[in-house]
N, C-alpha and C positions, 0 to 999 in steps of 0.2 A: 324379611322381604321388603321394600319400600319404594313408593312410590312418588313421584310431583305432583302437585295439585293443576288440573288444566280444566278446559272447557268442559270435559265430559264428566270432570269429579263430582257436578250435581247430582246429574243422573244415577251415575254408579253407586253414591252413597243413601240418595233416596229411595234407593230400590232396597234396602238394607232393614231390619228393624232397628230397633233403639241400641239392644247388645253389641250387635254384629255392626252397625254403623261406630259406633264408640273404639271398637276395635281396630274398625279401618280407618277412621281418622288418622289412631293415634301409629301408624303403618305409612301416612301419607304427609309429604316434606311439602315444606310453603315454599321453599329457595333453591333449596338444591338436592339433586338427589343421593339417598344415604349420607348423608357428609354425619361426622358425629362432632360435636361441641358446640360451640358456643354461637356460631355463624349460623347456624341452622335451626328450624323451628319445624314441629310437627301442627299440623290442622288440629288436634286436641290440644295442643299447649296455650292456642289462643282463647279456648273457650275452657279452661282451668279443668278441663277435665283429669290432670295426672295427677288427682287426689281420688279416684273413684274408680272403681275396681269394679271384677264382674260378680263380687260379692255383696253389690249393694243390693240392697233392695229397691224395686220399680219405685217406693211412696220415696225413697231417699235421695233415688235420681232427681224424680220431680222437684221435690221442696230443695234442692242442689242448684238445677237450673232457674226455678224460680226466683232466687236469693239473687242470683249472678245476673244472668242475662237478661237484656229487655224483651217484651211480650210478644209474641207471634213472629212472625215473617221478621223482626226487626232483631231476634238472637234465638227467643223459646224453640220454634219451628225447626232448626236445625236440628236439634236434638230430639227435641219430643213429636216432632210428625210425625203422622204416621208411613209405614213404608208405601211409595207409589203416591202419595197425598201431594200435592199443589201446592200446599202448604210449604213443606222442604224441601222444594225445588226452589221457590221461590226465597227463599232464607239465604240456599245456598249460593244461588246464581245472581242474590245483593251481594254476597261477601264476595263474589270472583268480581264481580264491575270492582268493588275497591282495592282487590288486590292490584288490578291491572293499574290502573291509577297507580298504585304506588311505585310497580315495577317500572312505569316510566318515567317517573320523578326521580326516582332511585339512580336512573341510566343517566340524568343532569348531572345529578351531583356524582357520580365517577366520572364524568366528562371533566369534572371540576378538579378533583384529586389528583389525573392525569399530571395537573400541572409540578405537583410534588415527586421529590425522588423518594418512593416510599421502601427504596432498599436499604437506606442510612447508612450506606457502604463506600468505602475507595473504592476508585474504579481503575484503579490502577497502581497496584503496591510496587511494581517494580523501580517506579519513579522518586526521583527525591522528595522529600517531606513538601517542600514548595509547592511544587508541581502539585502534588497529589492533594495537597489542599485546596489549591485553585479548583480541583477537577471535582469537588463537592457540592453538590447543586445549594446553589444558594436560594432555592426556594422548596431547601427539604423541607418533610414537617417539625414543625417547632415545641412540641408538645413532649417534655417530658415524662408523662403518664403510659403513653400507648403508643399505637403505632395506627398507616394509616388502614390497615385492617380492622382494624378497632374500631375507627371513628367510622366505616362504612359499614358496619356490624350494627352498631349504636344508633346510626341515621335509617337503620333499615327499617329497625326497629320501632323508632319516633315515627316516622312515617305509618306502621302497623295501625299502632295504639290512633292515630288523631284521622286514618281513613276507615277502621274499620270500627265499624260503630255498633256493636254488640253490647258492652255492659251496661250496668246500671248507672253504677258510681262514674265518675269524671274521674279522668285519667291524672295522677299524681306530676306535678312540673318535676319530680327526682327524674322522671322520663329524659324532659328537656336538660335536666341539669347536667345525667349524666354522657350524652351526647354531645353537648357543649366543651363540657372537661375532655373526652376521648377526642376529638378532634382538631388536628394542627391548628396553630398561627400564621397570619402572612405576616413574616417579621419585618419591622420598621428599615433595618438595614441588617449585611451581612454578620456585621460586630453582634448584636444585640440578638442573640437566638431564641430567650423565651420571651419574645417582647411581640407586640403588633396585635393585628385584628385577627380576631379569631373565625374561622370559618362558617362556623355556625352559631346562630344565637336564642336564645328563647327568645321567642313570639308569638305567644298564642292566646287566643282568648277563651280558648275552649278546656284551658286546666283548670284544675279545683281549685275552690277557690281559698281552701285553705292556705295560710302563708308559709305550714311545718313542709318543712324539704326530710322532716326524720323518715326513716323507714320503718319505724314503730306505729307512722302516723294510719290508723285503717281505717278514714275513712275516706278514701282514695284508692283507685289502681296504683297501685308499686308497681316496679318491676320486677320484687316479689313474690307478686302474686302469679305473675305469669311465666316467669322464666327462673325460677327458684332454682332447680337443677344447672341450669345452664350458667347461672352466674357460679357455682361451685365449681364446674370446668373451669371457665372462662380464670378463674383463682391460681387453681393449677398451673393453669397453660400461662395467665401473668407472673405466676411466680419461677415459674422455668425461662420467663425471658429476661426477668433481673436477673436471674440468678448467672447466666448466658452472658450479661451486660456485667457482671460482677458485682452487684446492687445487691442488698440484702432484700429478701423477700420480706413483701410488705404482709405480717400479721395480727396488727392490733392499728387502731385508728379512734380518734374522740368523734369525729364524724362521720356521716351517710355518706360511702366511697365504695363503686360500683367495683372495686376490685376483692371487697370483703363480704363472703357468703352469710357472714358470722352475724349478719344483721337480718338476714332474711330467718335466719332461726328464731331471733328473738322477737322478731314481728307476729308470727308466725302463732307463737306462746301466747302474746297479748292478747294478739285478735279472737286466739280461741277464749281466751279467756274471759274477753266483754262479751263474748256472744252468749255463752253460758249464765254468765251471770244477767247478761240483759233476761233469757229463758226463765231466772230463778225469779226476777220481778214481776 
């Protein structure tokens, strides 16, 4: 069973105790009802609760929340607030306001994407090649990496991490980098297919001060921290897309690329090792 976030969600969630609330958050979709895969997120994902289970102790939960989320109604009260408490309700209502802004901005960006032929296919296979070439939209997406859908999905997540300010760490530039990489380019002319002006550019003063774009950097909030499982699903979907396009699946790379879930595994090991070392010292 799954449900979609709505205006009544704050009251419903805050009527539950902590563990029941977490379970409910895992069933609550942010964007699309019951959607599986990379395009959707559960409420529990943005609170990084995908690493918490009912076998965790109360003290472990509190420690985890205090380490990752902002104080009180800015983040922690959404999880740690008592049932029927005003702190819990205010925290989730604040989140709801941010999600409303997200949807309005995302709708505007979606209108821009409608200028592209996201189908990326010829419209009439029965006509001669010259005619068919003319029927291919001159404004189709000019990205060799992904599709319009991937662009929209990453842009929505980019909005999410900028508008939902519940985390203690600043957002890594990788969120912006992945979105820029996923989105198509406006071609300079019909001949030059992979050149032109990108639809999306990284311009944000709220990004982490660190200059590193490595997935192994633990000092900022990376996509691996929130959507590791989603990236793994996206990798499979991308390999299937590449296979259908008669291209070899992307399996290895020397840089931080959103198709590769292996970076998330490396990051997790490194960050855990840092935490253990810090505790020993």
